[in-house]
N, C-alpha and C positions, 0 to 999 in steps of 0.2 A: 504492499498500498504506500503512495506515495502522500508523505505529510505535505500541508498548505497551511500558510499564515497570511493573516490579512495584517497591515498597521496602521487602526486608524488614527486620524489628527492627530498629530503631537501639537504641544504646545509652542505657538512659536518662540523659539529662542532667537538670538543672533545668531548670523548664519556664519560668520566668524568662527565664535565661540564654538560650535557643533565641529565646525572644519576641524578646531584644532583636535578634539576628543575623537574624532574619526582618524586624524591621523594618526596620534598619539596612540590609540588606542590596537597596534595591530595583531597581529596572528602571531601563534608561537612558531619558532622557527622552522619546522619542517610543514607547517600547514602553507596555504594558499594565500594571497592579499584577502579574497575576502573570505577567509574560513573563521571567524571569530569576531566581526564586527556587529554582529545581532545583540550579542548582549552589550556591547557599547553604544549602541540605537537607542536599546529600551530603557539602558541607566542615565543617558544624556536626554531624552525629550519623553521618557515619562507613558512609552508608547506600551498596549498590550496585545494580545493574539488572539484573533477571531477567524471567523469562517467566509461572510457575506461584508460585501460595502454597504458603507453607511449610507442612512441619508443624505443628500446633498445639500450643502449651504444655502441659503434663501439668496447669495448674490450671485457668484459665479458658476455655480453648479458644479461639477465632480468630474472626474477621471479616473475609470479603473487601471492601473499597469500591474499587470504580471511579469516579473521578473525573476530571475534565477541570480541577480546581484544583490549581496547582504545589504540590510536597509542602512547599516549606516556608512556606507560609503557613498551612497546616493540622497539620503534624507534631508542633508543643506542641501543641495540643488533641489529638491521638491519644495522642501518650504519655504523657500526665496521662489520659487512660480508661484507657490499659493499667497503667498505676500503682496506680490505684485500683480497678478490677476483676479485672485478671488476663486479662484478655481481651485478647490479641494484634492487630490491627489490619494486615492486610495489604493495601498499597495497589497498585492497578493504576493507572497513569498513562494518559490518552488525551487527549492533545490534541485530536487530530482522530477521528473516526471511532466514537465510542462506540457509537453507533446501528447502525453497520454490524457492531461487534463483538457484541452484545447478539444482534443477528440472528443471524449467523451461530452462534453457542451455543448458541441456543435452550433448550430445557428443560435442556441441560448445563451451563448457565452457572453459576459459582461467586458469582458477584455477589451479595451482603446485601445493599450497601447500593449509593445511585447518589446522586453529588454533582456538582451543576453550576453554573457561574454564568450568568443570565440565565433569567428566566423563560417565555420563548420555548424555549431550551434544553428546558428541565424540561417544558413541555408537550408538545415533543415526544416525548418519553419515555413520556409519559400516553399519548398518541394511538396511539403503534407497538405498545401493549400491554405494556410491558418494564416496569410497576409494579404494584402491589396494593395496594389500601386498607389502611390502618393505624389502626385507633382506638386511643389513646393519650390518657388524661386527661393525663397530664403535657406531652405537645406542646399540648393542645389548651387549657390552662389558659395556657403561655408564650405561645402564638403567636396573635396577633389573627385572626379570620376572613379577616378580606380577605387576609391572607397567606399563606394555606395553600388548598390545593384543598377545594371544597366535596364534593368525592365521597371525601377521605380519602387521595389518592394521593401528593400532594407538601406539603412543607412548607419554609418560609422559614426558615432558619438563622443570618442576617444580612444588612443592609438597604445599600446603595449609592445614598445620594441624588444627583441630579442638582443643582448649586446653579449659583448664577452667581458668578463670580470677577470681581471690582470692581476697579480701581485702589487702593490705599488710601487715597488722599487725595481719592478722588470725594466729592461730597457724597451719598449715597445708603445710606438705610438698607432700603427693603422695593422689591418687585418681584414682577410677574407675570410668568410665562412669556410671555404674550399681549404685553409689554412690546419683548419681541424685535424686533417687528417696527416700533417707532412709528419715523416717521422721524426723530426726532430723536436715534436713533443710530446715521445714516446713515453709513458709513465706520469705524465703532467698535464692529462686532462679529466676537471670533474664537470659531470653531468646528472641531472636527474634522468629516469626513465625516459626510455624511448618511445616509450608509448601513451607519455603524456601528451594533451592534446598543443601543449606550449609547443612539443621538440616536433610531432608529426605534422604540427603547421609549415615548422622551420623546413624538415624533408620534404613536403610537398612542393615547397618553393624551389627546392634543391632539384627537382624533379622536373618541375615548372621550366627551370633552366637548361638543365643539362639533360634531360633524359633518366628513365628509370636504371641503364645498367651502369650509367656512371654514377648516378647517386648509391646505388648497391654498392661498390666498389669503395665510394667515398664515406658511406656507414661503416665498412670493414676496416678501413683506415682510423676511423675516430674509433671503434672499439679498441684496435690494437693499443691507442694511445690510451685510453683510460688507466688511471691512477688506483682508482677503486671500481665497485661494481655501477652501473647506473643506476641509482636510485636516490632517495630523498627529498629535499624541495629544494627551490630556489638559491635559497638565502643559505642552504647546507652548501652550496657552491663556495660564498665567501667563509663560510667557517672552517671549510678544510683548508682554502689558502692560505687562511691564518695558521692554522696548525702545521702546515708543510707537507701536508699530501699532496698537492696539487699545486700548482702554477699559474692554469688558467682555467676558464670555465665559462659554457654557456647560461646564460639564465636572463629574468626581464629587467628592463631599467628600474622600473618604478621600486623594486624590492631594496634599492640601494637609497633611495630616500626616506624609505620608513626604518631602513639601520641606520643610515646619519645621522636621524632626525629624531631615535632612541634617546631614550635617558642617560647620558653619558657615562660611562664606565661601565653601562650593562653587556652583557653579552654581544646583543644585536650590533652594539653601538660599537663594539669593538671587530666585531665582522666587517662592518660600513666601513671601520678605518683603516680595514688591512688592505682595501683593493681600489684598483682605481677603473673605469669603466671606460672601455674602446668602441664604439660604435661600427661593428665590420660590415661589408659590402658585399656583395656576390659578383665575384671576378668575370664580370661578363661586360658589354659596351651599356653604357647608363645604369650598371648596377648600383641599388642600393640598400639601405638596411630592411631587413624582415620584419613586420609588424604584424598582431595579430588585434583586435578590436574589441573594446564595448559597443553594441551595436542595437539598434531600435527601427521596430515595425511598426506600421499603421495595421491593427487585428483585421481580421475579416470580416467581423459582423459587428463592428467598433458602433456600439448604440451612442457613446457621445465623441462621434466623428469630429466635431468642430476642436470641442476641446482638449481632444486626443492633438491633433495637429499643431494646435497651440503649444502644448506640451513639448512636442518635439521640437520644432523651432526655436522656443525657448532654450532649449538646451543645444542649442548651437549660437546659442547668443555670447557675446562675449563675456558677458555675467557669468552666464553657467560653466561656460570653457574656463574661464578662469577659477572659478569654485571648485572643478574638475581639476585641474591643475596642480592645486596648493593644496587640497585635502587628499586626495590620492597617488600625486605622484607621476599620473600618466599623463601620457603627449595632447596636447588638445588635438584635434583633427581641423580646424580652424587654424589658420595662417596668424599670425601678429598677437599671439594670448601671451600677454605675460606667464612666464614659467616660474615654479619653484625655484629657489638659487641653487641645488643642490642639482635639479633635474638642470639646469640652464649650464653648469656646467661641466657636463656632459660633452659639450657644444653642438651642433648644427646636425639637427637629422635628416638626412635625406633619404627620405622612404621609397625603397624598389618600388618602382613604376608599373611592377606587373599588378595587373589586375585579380584583386583578392577571390572573386569568382573562378578564375584559371585557374587559381592555387589549391583553391580548395576541392576541386576536381579530382586534384591526386592525392588526398588525404586518404584513402581506404589501401591504395595501393603503396604510400608510403607506411604505414602500418603494416600492411604484409610484408614489407622489407626489413621492417625492425624485427619480426619474426624470423623470418628467412636468415639473417646475419648472426642471429641470438643476440642482439644488441643488449641486451637485458639479463644475459645469464652470467 
């Protein structure tokens, strides 16, 4: 059975204050960024769990958000949206089973906006027929074409770049993803499971650039260079670099913001201080850094369509993108938004221009290659 929770209206607090709580209430070392924010959100906003959207306020109405994202990471944006629009956001949290929930509800679904992490999860919603196209000048002008569905079915709201963690004293300034298989790094690479969506997405992009045969050979080379079994979480890469187990590793950039902004003297702060971030690129013409997304789509049967569009357009506004960047250390999808100082210190992000839909098309083949080469064994 798939659990679901709904967070009713929170007492409107200062968006910046909640942002600090969300940013400082990070998850445990081996967990994902979204893993423990629910408790932070409940403590910070006084929310409670229930199952059905409450009645709309008299002013701006309501919008129902179905999301796999922990409320602690998005509540500041939702509160700011309500404050500016008068539209209350009813949040239905579904860590698992979003597809099944929507399928069971069918045309009776009250979902207006669907928000998920990972391009593959977004495409699964589209392919299952749970979304509808949305033509919006605000969304199209804010979001580059390769970061949204070509059929207007989905839109990236923030970016998660897959970067290189390197020991801070290592004489290394640039890097290609292909270099991970270079024998000079034998016994010096750390990475989490190859079957984790963060990595299958990267491997799928490698297939898109180089083909399956070359990607298989590359995966075998990376496996040969591992300092330990592919396991744990992204922050464990930084932990093991500090411990001298490895020199480099692949992980998401936003974890570094959480580590470096952790309590001084804490384990996570020490891990963050032990590394530097290099944004690798693919070794191809016009190659860039691989990104995954948190994204949103308009639900197929949205009963509050206008309010849903208003929420999605707000999420790519300068205000919302800045809140996102400072709370979650994810990279804004909209150009020109001020970054958190830690994220800004990583330098400019040149996103790989390969359309994400083209990358995602290879994710099942990437997963099969992980098993074929015994990457996680």
